[in-house]
N, C-alpha and C positions, 0 to 999 in steps of 0.2 A: 336506226332508220325505220324499223318495223313499228316501234313505239310511236314515232312521229306520224306515220301513215295511219295507225290505229286512232290517234287523237284527231286527225283530220276527218276520218270517216265518222267518228263519234260526234263531232261538234259541227260538221258541215254536211252538205249534200253533194260535195264534189266527188265524182266517181274515180277514186284512186285505188281500185282493187278491193278485195275483200279479205279481212283477217281470218285466219284459221280458228282462232280462239279469242275470247274476250278476256283481256288482262288489263284491268284498270291501273294496276301499279306501274306498268311500263309506259302508259300514255299520259298520266297526270302531269309529269314534269314538262311535257311538250305543249301544254295548253297556251302558255304565252307565245310560243312560236306559231301556233294556229292563229292566234290573234294577230300576229305580225303578218301572216300570209293574207288574212282577211283584209287587214288595213292596207296592204300594198295593192291588192285588187281593187279596193274601194277608191284609193287615190288615183289609180290609172283610169278607172271608169269615170271618176269625177272630172278629170281633165277633158275627157271627151264630151261629157255632159255640158261643161262650162263653155265649150266652143259653140254649142248649138242653142243653149237656153240660158235664161237668167239664173242667178244664184238660188232663188226659192225653188225653181223647177228642178235644178240640179240637186238641191238638198232633198227634195221629195224622192227623186230617183235613187239617190244614195240610200235613203232609209228603206226603200223597197228592196234594193239589193241586199242590205243587211238582213232583212227579213227572209229573203229568198235563199241566200247562201247558207243560212243556219237552219232552214226549214222551220222557222219560228220556234226553234227549240227552247231558247231562254224565255221568250215571250209567254209560252205556255206555262212555264214555271212562275213567271210574274203574276199571271192571272190566278193561278191556283193559290199562290201565297197570299195575295191580296184578299181573296175570298176567305181563306182559313184564318189569317191573323187579325182581320178586322174585327173590332168589337172586343168585349170582355168574355171571350169563350175560354173554356178549359183547354188544357193542353191536348187532351184526348179528342175533344170536339174539333179543335183546329186541325189536327193531323188527319182526322177522318174526312173533313171537308176538302183538304188539299189532295187527298187521294181520289176524290170524285173527279171524273174526267170532264164533267160539265162545268161551264164557266158561269159565274154569277154576276150580279150587277157590279159589285166592287171590283171583281177581276176585270170586267170589261172596261170600267172607268180607269183602272190602273194602266191597262195596256194602251188605251187611247191617249191618256195623259203622257205616258212615257214616250210614245211615238211622236206626239206633238212637240214635246220638249226637245227630243232628238232632232226633229226636223228644224225647229227654230234655231238650235245651236249650230247645226251644220250650215244652214242658210246664212247665218251671220258670220261665219268664218271668213276672214280676209287675210291678214298677215300670217304666214306660215300655214296656210290652209291645207296644203297637200301633206305636209309633214304631220300635222295634227290628225288628219284622217288616217294616217298610218299608226300613230302612237296610241291614240285613245282606245281602239279595239284591243291593243295589247294590254293596256292597263286593266280593262274590264275582265279579260280572261285570266289575268294574273290574280285577280281578287279571289278566284276560286280556290287557289292554293291556301290562302289564309283561312278560308272557311273550313277546308278539310283539316288543316293543322290545329286550329284553336277551338273547335267545337266538336262535340261527339255527335254521332249519327242519332237523329231524333226518334227513329222508330225502333222500339225494342223488339218488335216482332219481325223485323227485317223489311227489306224493300229493294227496289231496283238500284238504289244508290248506295246500298250498304257496302258493296265490294270496294268502293273508292275509299272507304274509311278504315279498311283493314290494315293498310300500311300508310300511315300518315307521312306527308312530305318531310324530308329531312332538310337541314340547312343547305345541302348541295342541291336538293330538289327545287329550292327557291332561286336558283341561278337565272332562270328565265325572267324573273322580275327585274333583273339588271338591264334588260333590253329597253323597256320604256324609260327607265331612269337615265340610261346613257343617252338615248335619243332626245330626252327633254333638255339636255344641256344646250342643244342648238336652238332652243326656243326662248332663251333668255329668262327674264322674270316670269314670263307666262309659263315656262316649263317648271320653275320652282313652285309656282302657285298650283299647277296640276299635281305635282308630287305631294304637296301638303294636303290638298283637297282629297286626293286619292286615299291617303292613309287615314284621314279623318273620317271619310265615308265608310271605308272598310271596317274600321273598328267600332264606329257608331252603329252600323247595321248589325255587326256580330253581337254587340252588347244588347241591342234590341231583341235579337233572336234568342239570346241566352235568357233574358228576362221573360220572354214570352213562352218558350217551350223548353228552355235549357238544352238546346241542341239545334241541329240544322238538317235539312233534307235536300235532295236533289232539286226539288222545285225552288227551295229558298236560295240555293246557290245560283240558279238561273235568274231569279228575281234580283239578286245582288248584282249580277253581271249587267243586266239591263239598266238598273237604276244608276249604277256608276257610269256606264257608257253615256247615258243621256245627260247626267249631271256634268260630266267633264266636257262634253261638247258645248253645253250651255255656258259653263264657266270660261271655256276657251274663247267663246265668241263675245265675251263681255267687252264693252268699249272702255277705253281709258287704260288698258293694260299694255305696257310697252312691249 
């Protein structure tokens, strides 16, 4: 229970007490559960929004909620990653740029495009709308486990994210990934498509990270979370899927 609360405190702004010490090892396995909690809150709020406004307005409010509840935590990583990895920079230059707290043009464009795609996807959800609002945030937070497991930490000099890589998730640690996989069963073919796209995106992004800097950082984990969440919402809203 302590690990779960630590994970909530780390990934959201929800006031659920204060941990006595920072122990990444015990919180990592609960990231999918944090995604589930965020998804449930999102689905509940969306029901209220849809009673008062049209789907596009509700979609916008949903996106604002996702930004607010996470304190733009992953979006910050997306911006830094876009600034650092864009172009033919050396590994050292990319890491140095990502460490800079200032956002550049590419970072701003990446954040705006990601939010726009997420809004378009959520606004277009019809069938299984509220279940999809629960499932997709779980998928996006589950992706972090794969990044921690399959790539080394990218900064040899250390950094704020290094502690998460000292104990890589084991097979048991991936148990949380079963949550979105199980929920997807109730989505029919749409659920199978989400599963396929999720794994394709995860390993494509990790392969791109490996080729670029042969590693991953906390910012890059955040970027992967945002990209997968936006992409899955858009795929889920595609017309013609039973």
